[in-house]
N, C-alpha and C positions, 0 to 999 in steps of 0.2 A: 060811269065807262059800261055798258053790255058787252058780254064775253064775242070775242072774236075769233076767227081761224079761216089763213090762207091755207090752204092744201096743194102741192103740186106737185103733180107724177112723170118725173119723167124717166123716160127710155132709154138708157145708155146707149145699149146695143149690141152685138150679142147673147140677146138675151136678159142682160140687168137689167135692173130699175130702182128707182132709188127716188122717198117720197119724204119732203120734206112739208110739215105741219108748225106753222109760224101762229102761236096762240098770245092772246093779251083779254086781259082779265078771267082768266081761266080758274079755275076752284076744282072743288071735291067732288064734284058730280056734270063736268060742261066736256064737251063730245065733240069731237071732227069727225066730217064722213070721207073715208077717200073712197075717190070713185074713175073709173077709168083708166082700168088696171085690166091686166091679162086674167083668161077665167084662171090660168090653172099655175100656180108660181106656188115658190119655196122661199118663206119668212128665212134668210140666211143672219139678221144683227137689225138691232132694236136702240136706239140712243135720247136718251131726254133729257136736255137741259134744264136746269129750275136759273129763270137769268136775272129775275128781280121779282123783290113783289113782300109783304108779307110770308109768304109757306115758303119754309124750309125745305122739303124733300119732294119730290115726286117719284109715286109710283106706278107707273101707268102700265094700260090694260087694251090691251087691241081684242078686236072679238067679227065675226059674222054679225051682229046685229047690233041691233044701239040695246043702250045700257046690259055690256057683256057680261055672260056670269053660267057656272057649269058649261054646259057643252058648247058655247057661243065661245067661251075664251081661245083663242090663238095664245096668246102666249100672257103674262100677265110677270111682273118683273115680281122677284123674292126680296128686295132690302129695300129700302125705301133708302130716297141717298138724293141729291142733289144734283147728283150729274150721277146717269145711270146708261151703260153700255153691257147687253148682253149680247152674246152670240146663243145664234142657234145650233146647236148640237146634238144631234145631227140638226141638218133643217128643217122648217114645218112645211109640212105639204097644204098648200088653200088649193080651194075650190071655188070658184064667183070673180065677180069683179070688182064688189064695194066691204069694207072693212071699216068700222069704227076704234078710232082712239078716243081713250082719256087716257090724261095726264096725270089725273088723281092728286092734284095738289093738299096737303094736310095743312096748310091754313088758310082763310082769308080768299078773296075772288077780285087780287087786282094783279095776280102774276101773270109776269111775262115766261113762257118754254117753249123751250125747240126742240122741234124731235124732228131724227130721221129712222127708216125703215127700208131696207134693203133686199132686195129679194130677187130670183133669179126662174126664167119660164124654166120650165119640163113637159115633158110629150105623155 
């Protein structure tokens, strides 16, 4: 099979947004594109869970450019785990409507991964 991702961007109201990314055949360099977000957001929380596959850990990264590195990285996880739950403290301000997510699985290309990002708008 080939890599596939389904990205759902949901406005919860009152300036709150949640993005859910469902990936199949995720690997170390597969990437999902998040679009349709408001231009001014603060990242509150990142959750990534490895559901099944050859991999044993994920090490998610979120950026403002494809293949995020250096100044284009918004948040990068510190410690790989099967379940990552990172709270941004303080919240991370963002500008722009498109972001790029990589789950960064440690092994294989047959992994099923679910990620959630929680945002709030700001002015």
